[in-house]
mmCIF entry with sequence, helices, sheets and N, C-alpha, C, O atoms, coordinates in Angstrom:
data_MODEL
# 
_entry.id   MODEL 
# 
_entity.id                         1 
_entity.type                       polymer 
_entity.pdbx_number_of_molecules   1 
# 
_entity_poly.entity_id                      1 
_entity_poly.type                           'polypeptide(L)' 
_entity_poly.nstd_linkage                   no 
_entity_poly.nstd_monomer                   no 
_entity_poly.pdbx_seq_one_letter_code       MNCCALCNEPIDEIDFEVSSVEVINGEYWHADCFAEYFSEVLEKV 
_entity_poly.pdbx_seq_one_letter_code_can   MNCCALCNEPIDEIDFEVSSVEVINGEYWHADCFAEYFSEVLEKV 
_entity_poly.pdbx_strand_id                 A 
# 
loop_
_entity_poly_seq.entity_id 
_entity_poly_seq.num 
_entity_poly_seq.mon_id 
_entity_poly_seq.hetero 
1 1  MET n 
1 2  ASN n 
1 3  CYS n 
1 4  CYS n 
1 5  ALA n 
1 6  LEU n 
1 7  CYS n 
1 8  ASN n 
1 9  GLU n 
1 10 PRO n 
1 11 ILE n 
1 12 ASP n 
1 13 GLU n 
1 14 ILE n 
1 15 ASP n 
1 16 PHE n 
1 17 GLU n 
1 18 VAL n 
1 19 SER n 
1 20 SER n 
1 21 VAL n 
1 22 GLU n 
1 23 VAL n 
1 24 ILE n 
1 25 ASN n 
1 26 GLY n 
1 27 GLU n 
1 28 TYR n 
1 29 TRP n 
1 30 HIS n 
1 31 ALA n 
1 32 ASP n 
1 33 CYS n 
1 34 PHE n 
1 35 ALA n 
1 36 GLU n 
1 37 TYR n 
1 38 PHE n 
1 39 SER n 
1 40 GLU n 
1 41 VAL n 
1 42 LEU n 
1 43 GLU n 
1 44 LYS n 
1 45 VAL n 
# 
_struct_asym.id          A 
_struct_asym.entity_id   1 
# 
loop_
_struct_conf.conf_type_id 
_struct_conf.id 
_struct_conf.pdbx_PDB_helix_id 
_struct_conf.beg_label_comp_id 
_struct_conf.beg_label_asym_id 
_struct_conf.beg_label_seq_id 
_struct_conf.pdbx_beg_PDB_ins_code 
_struct_conf.end_label_comp_id 
_struct_conf.end_label_asym_id 
_struct_conf.end_label_seq_id 
_struct_conf.pdbx_end_PDB_ins_code 
_struct_conf.beg_auth_comp_id 
_struct_conf.beg_auth_asym_id 
_struct_conf.beg_auth_seq_id 
_struct_conf.end_auth_comp_id 
_struct_conf.end_auth_asym_id 
_struct_conf.end_auth_seq_id 
_struct_conf.pdbx_PDB_helix_class 
_struct_conf.details 
_struct_conf.pdbx_PDB_helix_length 
HELX_P HELX_P1 AA1 GLU A 13 ? GLU A 17 ? GLU A 13 GLU A 17 1 ? 5 
HELX_P HELX_P2 AA2 ALA A 31 ? PHE A 38 ? ALA A 31 PHE A 38 1 ? 8 
# 
_struct_conf_type.id          HELX_P 
_struct_conf_type.criteria    ? 
_struct_conf_type.reference   ? 
# 
_struct_sheet.id               AA1 
_struct_sheet.type             ? 
_struct_sheet.number_strands   2 
_struct_sheet.details          ? 
# 
_struct_sheet_order.sheet_id     AA1 
_struct_sheet_order.range_id_1   1 
_struct_sheet_order.range_id_2   2 
_struct_sheet_order.offset       ? 
_struct_sheet_order.sense        anti-parallel 
# 
loop_
_struct_sheet_range.sheet_id 
_struct_sheet_range.id 
_struct_sheet_range.beg_label_comp_id 
_struct_sheet_range.beg_label_asym_id 
_struct_sheet_range.beg_label_seq_id 
_struct_sheet_range.pdbx_beg_PDB_ins_code 
_struct_sheet_range.end_label_comp_id 
_struct_sheet_range.end_label_asym_id 
_struct_sheet_range.end_label_seq_id 
_struct_sheet_range.pdbx_end_PDB_ins_code 
_struct_sheet_range.beg_auth_comp_id 
_struct_sheet_range.beg_auth_asym_id 
_struct_sheet_range.beg_auth_seq_id 
_struct_sheet_range.end_auth_comp_id 
_struct_sheet_range.end_auth_asym_id 
_struct_sheet_range.end_auth_seq_id 
AA1 1 VAL A 21 ? ILE A 24 ? VAL A 21 ILE A 24 
AA1 2 GLU A 27 ? HIS A 30 ? GLU A 27 HIS A 30 
# 
loop_
_atom_site.group_PDB 
_atom_site.id 
_atom_site.type_symbol 
_atom_site.label_atom_id 
_atom_site.label_alt_id 
_atom_site.label_comp_id 
_atom_site.label_asym_id 
_atom_site.label_entity_id 
_atom_site.label_seq_id 
_atom_site.pdbx_PDB_ins_code 
_atom_site.Cartn_x 
_atom_site.Cartn_y 
_atom_site.Cartn_z 
_atom_site.occupancy 
_atom_site.B_iso_or_equiv 
_atom_site.pdbx_formal_charge 
_atom_site.auth_seq_id 
_atom_site.auth_comp_id 
_atom_site.auth_asym_id 
_atom_site.auth_atom_id 
_atom_site.pdbx_PDB_model_num 
ATOM 1   N N  . MET A 1 1  ? 164.720 -38.805 -71.294 1.00 0.00 ? 1  MET A N  1 
ATOM 2   C CA . MET A 1 1  ? 165.107 -40.150 -71.689 1.00 0.00 ? 1  MET A CA 1 
ATOM 3   C C  . MET A 1 1  ? 163.855 -40.919 -72.119 1.00 0.00 ? 1  MET A C  1 
ATOM 4   O O  . MET A 1 1  ? 162.796 -40.815 -71.500 1.00 0.00 ? 1  MET A O  1 
ATOM 5   N N  . ASN A 1 2  ? 164.006 -41.671 -73.168 1.00 0.00 ? 2  ASN A N  1 
ATOM 6   C CA . ASN A 1 2  ? 162.894 -42.472 -73.672 1.00 0.00 ? 2  ASN A CA 1 
ATOM 7   C C  . ASN A 1 2  ? 162.924 -43.859 -73.049 1.00 0.00 ? 2  ASN A C  1 
ATOM 8   O O  . ASN A 1 2  ? 163.988 -44.403 -72.750 1.00 0.00 ? 2  ASN A O  1 
ATOM 9   N N  . CYS A 1 3  ? 161.736 -44.419 -72.859 1.00 0.00 ? 3  CYS A N  1 
ATOM 10  C CA . CYS A 1 3  ? 161.606 -45.756 -72.277 1.00 0.00 ? 3  CYS A CA 1 
ATOM 11  C C  . CYS A 1 3  ? 160.751 -46.624 -73.192 1.00 0.00 ? 3  CYS A C  1 
ATOM 12  O O  . CYS A 1 3  ? 159.915 -46.120 -73.942 1.00 0.00 ? 3  CYS A O  1 
ATOM 13  N N  . CYS A 1 4  ? 160.967 -47.910 -73.121 1.00 0.00 ? 4  CYS A N  1 
ATOM 14  C CA . CYS A 1 4  ? 160.192 -48.876 -73.896 1.00 0.00 ? 4  CYS A CA 1 
ATOM 15  C C  . CYS A 1 4  ? 158.739 -48.856 -73.436 1.00 0.00 ? 4  CYS A C  1 
ATOM 16  O O  . CYS A 1 4  ? 158.462 -48.789 -72.238 1.00 0.00 ? 4  CYS A O  1 
ATOM 17  N N  . ALA A 1 5  ? 157.824 -48.915 -74.378 1.00 0.00 ? 5  ALA A N  1 
ATOM 18  C CA . ALA A 1 5  ? 156.395 -48.872 -74.069 1.00 0.00 ? 5  ALA A CA 1 
ATOM 19  C C  . ALA A 1 5  ? 155.941 -50.085 -73.266 1.00 0.00 ? 5  ALA A C  1 
ATOM 20  O O  . ALA A 1 5  ? 154.960 -49.993 -72.528 1.00 0.00 ? 5  ALA A O  1 
ATOM 21  N N  . LEU A 1 6  ? 156.623 -51.211 -73.388 1.00 0.00 ? 6  LEU A N  1 
ATOM 22  C CA . LEU A 1 6  ? 156.203 -52.419 -72.672 1.00 0.00 ? 6  LEU A CA 1 
ATOM 23  C C  . LEU A 1 6  ? 156.943 -52.596 -71.350 1.00 0.00 ? 6  LEU A C  1 
ATOM 24  O O  . LEU A 1 6  ? 156.311 -52.730 -70.301 1.00 0.00 ? 6  LEU A O  1 
ATOM 25  N N  . CYS A 1 7  ? 158.255 -52.600 -71.389 1.00 0.00 ? 7  CYS A N  1 
ATOM 26  C CA . CYS A 1 7  ? 159.025 -52.926 -70.180 1.00 0.00 ? 7  CYS A CA 1 
ATOM 27  C C  . CYS A 1 7  ? 159.450 -51.700 -69.374 1.00 0.00 ? 7  CYS A C  1 
ATOM 28  O O  . CYS A 1 7  ? 159.930 -51.836 -68.248 1.00 0.00 ? 7  CYS A O  1 
ATOM 29  N N  . ASN A 1 8  ? 159.277 -50.508 -69.940 1.00 0.00 ? 8  ASN A N  1 
ATOM 30  C CA . ASN A 1 8  ? 159.635 -49.242 -69.289 1.00 0.00 ? 8  ASN A CA 1 
ATOM 31  C C  . ASN A 1 8  ? 161.117 -49.103 -68.971 1.00 0.00 ? 8  ASN A C  1 
ATOM 32  O O  . ASN A 1 8  ? 161.494 -48.246 -68.172 1.00 0.00 ? 8  ASN A O  1 
ATOM 33  N N  . GLU A 1 9  ? 161.958 -49.923 -69.576 1.00 0.00 ? 9  GLU A N  1 
ATOM 34  C CA . GLU A 1 9  ? 163.397 -49.771 -69.386 1.00 0.00 ? 9  GLU A CA 1 
ATOM 35  C C  . GLU A 1 9  ? 163.885 -48.612 -70.246 1.00 0.00 ? 9  GLU A C  1 
ATOM 36  O O  . GLU A 1 9  ? 163.384 -48.405 -71.351 1.00 0.00 ? 9  GLU A O  1 
ATOM 37  N N  . PRO A 1 10 ? 164.854 -47.861 -69.748 1.00 0.00 ? 10 PRO A N  1 
ATOM 38  C CA . PRO A 1 10 ? 165.401 -46.758 -70.540 1.00 0.00 ? 10 PRO A CA 1 
ATOM 39  C C  . PRO A 1 10 ? 166.007 -47.269 -71.841 1.00 0.00 ? 10 PRO A C  1 
ATOM 40  O O  . PRO A 1 10 ? 166.585 -48.355 -71.892 1.00 0.00 ? 10 PRO A O  1 
ATOM 41  N N  . ILE A 1 11 ? 165.864 -46.472 -72.879 1.00 0.00 ? 11 ILE A N  1 
ATOM 42  C CA . ILE A 1 11 ? 166.428 -46.819 -74.180 1.00 0.00 ? 11 ILE A CA 1 
ATOM 43  C C  . ILE A 1 11 ? 167.633 -45.926 -74.419 1.00 0.00 ? 11 ILE A C  1 
ATOM 44  O O  . ILE A 1 11 ? 167.517 -44.700 -74.437 1.00 0.00 ? 11 ILE A O  1 
ATOM 45  N N  . ASP A 1 12 ? 168.782 -46.544 -74.601 1.00 0.00 ? 12 ASP A N  1 
ATOM 46  C CA . ASP A 1 12 ? 170.031 -45.823 -74.803 1.00 0.00 ? 12 ASP A CA 1 
ATOM 47  C C  . ASP A 1 12 ? 170.265 -45.579 -76.289 1.00 0.00 ? 12 ASP A C  1 
ATOM 48  O O  . ASP A 1 12 ? 169.662 -46.225 -77.146 1.00 0.00 ? 12 ASP A O  1 
ATOM 49  N N  . GLU A 1 13 ? 171.151 -44.637 -76.573 1.00 0.00 ? 13 GLU A N  1 
ATOM 50  C CA . GLU A 1 13 ? 171.506 -44.318 -77.957 1.00 0.00 ? 13 GLU A CA 1 
ATOM 51  C C  . GLU A 1 13 ? 172.077 -45.541 -78.669 1.00 0.00 ? 13 GLU A C  1 
ATOM 52  O O  . GLU A 1 13 ? 171.846 -45.724 -79.864 1.00 0.00 ? 13 GLU A O  1 
ATOM 53  N N  . ILE A 1 14 ? 172.811 -46.369 -77.954 1.00 0.00 ? 14 ILE A N  1 
ATOM 54  C CA . ILE A 1 14 ? 173.397 -47.576 -78.560 1.00 0.00 ? 14 ILE A CA 1 
ATOM 55  C C  . ILE A 1 14 ? 172.313 -48.529 -79.053 1.00 0.00 ? 14 ILE A C  1 
ATOM 56  O O  . ILE A 1 14 ? 172.518 -49.243 -80.034 1.00 0.00 ? 14 ILE A O  1 
ATOM 57  N N  . ASP A 1 15 ? 171.165 -48.547 -78.384 1.00 0.00 ? 15 ASP A N  1 
ATOM 58  C CA . ASP A 1 15 ? 170.065 -49.411 -78.824 1.00 0.00 ? 15 ASP A CA 1 
ATOM 59  C C  . ASP A 1 15 ? 169.601 -49.023 -80.225 1.00 0.00 ? 15 ASP A C  1 
ATOM 60  O O  . ASP A 1 15 ? 169.260 -49.890 -81.030 1.00 0.00 ? 15 ASP A O  1 
ATOM 61  N N  . PHE A 1 16 ? 169.586 -47.718 -80.518 1.00 0.00 ? 16 PHE A N  1 
ATOM 62  C CA . PHE A 1 16 ? 169.204 -47.272 -81.857 1.00 0.00 ? 16 PHE A CA 1 
ATOM 63  C C  . PHE A 1 16 ? 170.260 -47.678 -82.879 1.00 0.00 ? 16 PHE A C  1 
ATOM 64  O O  . PHE A 1 16 ? 169.931 -48.045 -84.007 1.00 0.00 ? 16 PHE A O  1 
ATOM 65  N N  . GLU A 1 17 ? 171.522 -47.610 -82.483 1.00 0.00 ? 17 GLU A N  1 
ATOM 66  C CA . GLU A 1 17 ? 172.614 -47.927 -83.399 1.00 0.00 ? 17 GLU A CA 1 
ATOM 67  C C  . GLU A 1 17 ? 172.624 -49.395 -83.802 1.00 0.00 ? 17 GLU A C  1 
ATOM 68  O O  . GLU A 1 17 ? 173.017 -49.723 -84.921 1.00 0.00 ? 17 GLU A O  1 
ATOM 69  N N  . VAL A 1 18 ? 172.200 -50.275 -82.916 1.00 0.00 ? 18 VAL A N  1 
ATOM 70  C CA . VAL A 1 18 ? 172.190 -51.705 -83.238 1.00 0.00 ? 18 VAL A CA 1 
ATOM 71  C C  . VAL A 1 18 ? 170.804 -52.164 -83.690 1.00 0.00 ? 18 VAL A C  1 
ATOM 72  O O  . VAL A 1 18 ? 170.547 -53.363 -83.807 1.00 0.00 ? 18 VAL A O  1 
ATOM 73  N N  . SER A 1 19 ? 169.920 -51.209 -83.942 1.00 0.00 ? 19 SER A N  1 
ATOM 74  C CA . SER A 1 19 ? 168.584 -51.475 -84.497 1.00 0.00 ? 19 SER A CA 1 
ATOM 75  C C  . SER A 1 19 ? 167.722 -52.370 -83.616 1.00 0.00 ? 19 SER A C  1 
ATOM 76  O O  . SER A 1 19 ? 166.915 -53.149 -84.125 1.00 0.00 ? 19 SER A O  1 
ATOM 77  N N  . SER A 1 20 ? 167.885 -52.266 -82.304 1.00 0.00 ? 20 SER A N  1 
ATOM 78  C CA . SER A 1 20 ? 167.042 -53.073 -81.426 1.00 0.00 ? 20 SER A CA 1 
ATOM 79  C C  . SER A 1 20 ? 165.858 -52.274 -80.895 1.00 0.00 ? 20 SER A C  1 
ATOM 80  O O  . SER A 1 20 ? 165.134 -52.740 -80.015 1.00 0.00 ? 20 SER A O  1 
ATOM 81  N N  . VAL A 1 21 ? 165.660 -51.059 -81.434 1.00 0.00 ? 21 VAL A N  1 
ATOM 82  C CA . VAL A 1 21 ? 164.562 -50.190 -81.000 1.00 0.00 ? 21 VAL A CA 1 
ATOM 83  C C  . VAL A 1 21 ? 163.832 -49.658 -82.222 1.00 0.00 ? 21 VAL A C  1 
ATOM 84  O O  . VAL A 1 21 ? 164.450 -49.308 -83.227 1.00 0.00 ? 21 VAL A O  1 
ATOM 85  N N  . GLU A 1 22 ? 162.524 -49.602 -82.123 1.00 0.00 ? 22 GLU A N  1 
ATOM 86  C CA . GLU A 1 22 ? 161.693 -49.013 -83.167 1.00 0.00 ? 22 GLU A CA 1 
ATOM 87  C C  . GLU A 1 22 ? 160.782 -47.967 -82.534 1.00 0.00 ? 22 GLU A C  1 
ATOM 88  O O  . GLU A 1 22 ? 160.382 -48.098 -81.377 1.00 0.00 ? 22 GLU A O  1 
ATOM 89  N N  . VAL A 1 23 ? 160.459 -46.935 -83.300 1.00 0.00 ? 23 VAL A N  1 
ATOM 90  C CA . VAL A 1 23 ? 159.495 -45.933 -82.858 1.00 0.00 ? 23 VAL A CA 1 
ATOM 91  C C  . VAL A 1 23 ? 158.232 -46.154 -83.675 1.00 0.00 ? 23 VAL A C  1 
ATOM 92  O O  . VAL A 1 23 ? 158.246 -46.025 -84.899 1.00 0.00 ? 23 VAL A O  1 
ATOM 93  N N  . ILE A 1 24 ? 157.140 -46.489 -82.993 1.00 0.00 ? 24 ILE A N  1 
ATOM 94  C CA . ILE A 1 24 ? 155.878 -46.785 -83.657 1.00 0.00 ? 24 ILE A CA 1 
ATOM 95  C C  . ILE A 1 24 ? 154.800 -45.930 -83.018 1.00 0.00 ? 24 ILE A C  1 
ATOM 96  O O  . ILE A 1 24 ? 154.538 -46.028 -81.819 1.00 0.00 ? 24 ILE A O  1 
ATOM 97  N N  . ASN A 1 25 ? 154.179 -45.090 -83.834 1.00 0.00 ? 25 ASN A N  1 
ATOM 98  C CA . ASN A 1 25 ? 153.145 -44.169 -83.348 1.00 0.00 ? 25 ASN A CA 1 
ATOM 99  C C  . ASN A 1 25 ? 153.626 -43.353 -82.158 1.00 0.00 ? 25 ASN A C  1 
ATOM 100 O O  . ASN A 1 25 ? 152.872 -43.126 -81.211 1.00 0.00 ? 25 ASN A O  1 
ATOM 101 N N  . GLY A 1 26 ? 154.872 -42.915 -82.204 1.00 0.00 ? 26 GLY A N  1 
ATOM 102 C CA . GLY A 1 26 ? 155.427 -42.088 -81.149 1.00 0.00 ? 26 GLY A CA 1 
ATOM 103 C C  . GLY A 1 26 ? 155.865 -42.838 -79.906 1.00 0.00 ? 26 GLY A C  1 
ATOM 104 O O  . GLY A 1 26 ? 156.312 -42.218 -78.942 1.00 0.00 ? 26 GLY A O  1 
ATOM 105 N N  . GLU A 1 27 ? 155.746 -44.167 -79.905 1.00 0.00 ? 27 GLU A N  1 
ATOM 106 C CA . GLU A 1 27 ? 156.170 -44.978 -78.764 1.00 0.00 ? 27 GLU A CA 1 
ATOM 107 C C  . GLU A 1 27 ? 157.447 -45.728 -79.119 1.00 0.00 ? 27 GLU A C  1 
ATOM 108 O O  . GLU A 1 27 ? 157.620 -46.190 -80.247 1.00 0.00 ? 27 GLU A O  1 
ATOM 109 N N  . TYR A 1 28 ? 158.327 -45.838 -78.151 1.00 0.00 ? 28 TYR A N  1 
ATOM 110 C CA . TYR A 1 28 ? 159.582 -46.556 -78.340 1.00 0.00 ? 28 TYR A CA 1 
ATOM 111 C C  . TYR A 1 28 ? 159.404 -47.997 -77.882 1.00 0.00 ? 28 TYR A C  1 
ATOM 112 O O  . TYR A 1 28 ? 158.855 -48.260 -76.813 1.00 0.00 ? 28 TYR A O  1 
ATOM 113 N N  . TRP A 1 29 ? 159.878 -48.927 -78.710 1.00 0.00 ? 29 TRP A N  1 
ATOM 114 C CA . TRP A 1 29 ? 159.742 -50.355 -78.414 1.00 0.00 ? 29 TRP A CA 1 
ATOM 115 C C  . TRP A 1 29 ? 161.071 -51.052 -78.642 1.00 0.00 ? 29 TRP A C  1 
ATOM 116 O O  . TRP A 1 29 ? 161.706 -50.854 -79.678 1.00 0.00 ? 29 TRP A O  1 
ATOM 117 N N  . HIS A 1 30 ? 161.503 -51.876 -77.672 1.00 0.00 ? 30 HIS A N  1 
ATOM 118 C CA . HIS A 1 30 ? 162.574 -52.825 -77.963 1.00 0.00 ? 30 HIS A CA 1 
ATOM 119 C C  . HIS A 1 30 ? 161.993 -53.832 -78.953 1.00 0.00 ? 30 HIS A C  1 
ATOM 120 O O  . HIS A 1 30 ? 160.815 -54.177 -78.856 1.00 0.00 ? 30 HIS A O  1 
ATOM 121 N N  . ALA A 1 31 ? 162.783 -54.298 -79.885 1.00 0.00 ? 31 ALA A N  1 
ATOM 122 C CA . ALA A 1 31 ? 162.295 -55.250 -80.887 1.00 0.00 ? 31 ALA A CA 1 
ATOM 123 C C  . ALA A 1 31 ? 161.741 -56.510 -80.223 1.00 0.00 ? 31 ALA A C  1 
ATOM 124 O O  . ALA A 1 31 ? 160.720 -57.041 -80.660 1.00 0.00 ? 31 ALA A O  1 
ATOM 125 N N  . ASP A 1 32 ? 162.406 -56.989 -79.175 1.00 0.00 ? 32 ASP A N  1 
ATOM 126 C CA . ASP A 1 32 ? 161.934 -58.192 -78.477 1.00 0.00 ? 32 ASP A CA 1 
ATOM 127 C C  . ASP A 1 32 ? 160.609 -57.945 -77.767 1.00 0.00 ? 32 ASP A C  1 
ATOM 128 O O  . ASP A 1 32 ? 159.740 -58.818 -77.760 1.00 0.00 ? 32 ASP A O  1 
ATOM 129 N N  . CYS A 1 33 ? 160.445 -56.775 -77.175 1.00 0.00 ? 33 CYS A N  1 
ATOM 130 C CA . CYS A 1 33 ? 159.191 -56.445 -76.482 1.00 0.00 ? 33 CYS A CA 1 
ATOM 131 C C  . CYS A 1 33 ? 158.042 -56.344 -77.481 1.00 0.00 ? 33 CYS A C  1 
ATOM 132 O O  . CYS A 1 33 ? 156.933 -56.803 -77.208 1.00 0.00 ? 33 CYS A O  1 
ATOM 133 N N  . PHE A 1 34 ? 158.313 -55.742 -78.641 1.00 0.00 ? 34 PHE A N  1 
ATOM 134 C CA . PHE A 1 34 ? 157.291 -55.626 -79.675 1.00 0.00 ? 34 PHE A CA 1 
ATOM 135 C C  . PHE A 1 34 ? 156.847 -57.004 -80.131 1.00 0.00 ? 34 PHE A C  1 
ATOM 136 O O  . PHE A 1 34 ? 155.652 -57.271 -80.254 1.00 0.00 ? 34 PHE A O  1 
ATOM 137 N N  . ALA A 1 35 ? 157.815 -57.880 -80.383 1.00 0.00 ? 35 ALA A N  1 
ATOM 138 C CA . ALA A 1 35 ? 157.503 -59.236 -80.843 1.00 0.00 ? 35 ALA A CA 1 
ATOM 139 C C  . ALA A 1 35 ? 156.701 -59.991 -79.790 1.00 0.00 ? 35 ALA A C  1 
ATOM 140 O O  . ALA A 1 35 ? 155.773 -60.728 -80.126 1.00 0.00 ? 35 ALA A O  1 
ATOM 141 N N  . GLU A 1 36 ? 157.051 -59.813 -78.523 1.00 0.00 ? 36 GLU A N  1 
ATOM 142 C CA . GLU A 1 36 ? 156.334 -60.493 -77.440 1.00 0.00 ? 36 GLU A CA 1 
ATOM 143 C C  . GLU A 1 36 ? 154.899 -59.979 -77.324 1.00 0.00 ? 36 GLU A C  1 
ATOM 144 O O  . GLU A 1 36 ? 153.967 -60.769 -77.176 1.00 0.00 ? 36 GLU A O  1 
ATOM 145 N N  . TYR A 1 37 ? 154.720 -58.675 -77.389 1.00 0.00 ? 37 TYR A N  1 
ATOM 146 C CA . TYR A 1 37 ? 153.405 -58.079 -77.169 1.00 0.00 ? 37 TYR A CA 1 
ATOM 147 C C  . TYR A 1 37 ? 152.458 -58.306 -78.347 1.00 0.00 ? 37 TYR A C  1 
ATOM 148 O O  . TYR A 1 37 ? 151.290 -58.647 -78.159 1.00 0.00 ? 37 TYR A O  1 
ATOM 149 N N  . PHE A 1 38 ? 152.973 -58.115 -79.560 1.00 0.00 ? 38 PHE A N  1 
ATOM 150 C CA . PHE A 1 38 ? 152.124 -58.205 -80.747 1.00 0.00 ? 38 PHE A CA 1 
ATOM 151 C C  . PHE A 1 38 ? 152.232 -59.538 -81.478 1.00 0.00 ? 38 PHE A C  1 
ATOM 152 O O  . PHE A 1 38 ? 151.530 -59.748 -82.467 1.00 0.00 ? 38 PHE A O  1 
ATOM 153 N N  . SER A 1 39 ? 153.077 -60.428 -81.024 1.00 0.00 ? 39 SER A N  1 
ATOM 154 C CA . SER A 1 39 ? 153.329 -61.716 -81.693 1.00 0.00 ? 39 SER A CA 1 
ATOM 155 C C  . SER A 1 39 ? 153.732 -61.512 -83.146 1.00 0.00 ? 39 SER A C  1 
ATOM 156 O O  . SER A 1 39 ? 153.357 -62.289 -84.025 1.00 0.00 ? 39 SER A O  1 
ATOM 157 N N  . GLU A 1 40 ? 154.504 -60.452 -83.383 1.00 0.00 ? 40 GLU A N  1 
ATOM 158 C CA . GLU A 1 40 ? 155.010 -60.145 -84.718 1.00 0.00 ? 40 GLU A CA 1 
ATOM 159 C C  . GLU A 1 40 ? 156.469 -59.747 -84.607 1.00 0.00 ? 40 GLU A C  1 
ATOM 160 O O  . GLU A 1 40 ? 156.883 -59.140 -83.620 1.00 0.00 ? 40 GLU A O  1 
ATOM 161 N N  . VAL A 1 41 ? 157.239 -60.088 -85.613 1.00 0.00 ? 41 VAL A N  1 
ATOM 162 C CA . VAL A 1 41 ? 158.627 -59.671 -85.668 1.00 0.00 ? 41 VAL A CA 1 
ATOM 163 C C  . VAL A 1 41 ? 158.726 -58.520 -86.650 1.00 0.00 ? 41 VAL A C  1 
ATOM 164 O O  . VAL A 1 41 ? 158.237 -58.602 -87.776 1.00 0.00 ? 41 VAL A O  1 
ATOM 165 N N  . LEU A 1 42 ? 159.370 -57.437 -86.204 1.00 0.00 ? 42 LEU A N  1 
ATOM 166 C CA . LEU A 1 42 ? 159.564 -56.294 -87.089 1.00 0.00 ? 42 LEU A CA 1 
ATOM 167 C C  . LEU A 1 42 ? 160.669 -56.605 -88.084 1.00 0.00 ? 42 LEU A C  1 
ATOM 168 O O  . LEU A 1 42 ? 161.697 -57.179 -87.724 1.00 0.00 ? 42 LEU A O  1 
ATOM 169 N N  . GLU A 1 43 ? 160.453 -56.225 -89.327 1.00 0.00 ? 43 GLU A N  1 
ATOM 170 C CA . GLU A 1 43 ? 161.461 -56.427 -90.354 1.00 0.00 ? 43 GLU A CA 1 
ATOM 171 C C  . GLU A 1 43 ? 161.890 -55.082 -90.892 1.00 0.00 ? 43 GLU A C  1 
ATOM 172 O O  . GLU A 1 43 ? 161.060 -54.209 -91.145 1.00 0.00 ? 43 GLU A O  1 
ATOM 173 N N  . LYS A 1 44 ? 163.191 -54.917 -91.066 1.00 0.00 ? 44 LYS A N  1 
ATOM 174 C CA . LYS A 1 44 ? 163.717 -53.709 -91.692 1.00 0.00 ? 44 LYS A CA 1 
ATOM 175 C C  . LYS A 1 44 ? 163.494 -53.817 -93.192 1.00 0.00 ? 44 LYS A C  1 
ATOM 176 O O  . LYS A 1 44 ? 163.737 -54.861 -93.798 1.00 0.00 ? 44 LYS A O  1 
ATOM 177 N N  . VAL A 1 45 ? 163.033 -52.734 -93.775 1.00 0.00 ? 45 VAL A N  1 
ATOM 178 C CA . VAL A 1 45 ? 162.784 -52.725 -95.218 1.00 0.00 ? 45 VAL A CA 1 
ATOM 179 C C  . VAL A 1 45 ? 163.799 -51.849 -95.903 1.00 0.00 ? 45 VAL A C  1 
ATOM 180 O O  . VAL A 1 45 ? 163.766 -51.705 -97.125 1.00 0.00 ? 45 VAL A O  1 
# 
């Protein structure tokens, strides 16, 4: 099971389906955790 790099909460398959998870450099991030940690909002292109 994969966990968020910041909060260590498990990431479910549904999280990928609703686009609330990103994989960056092999690490899984909730979009909110990424925005909090890096002060950036991820945008889908």
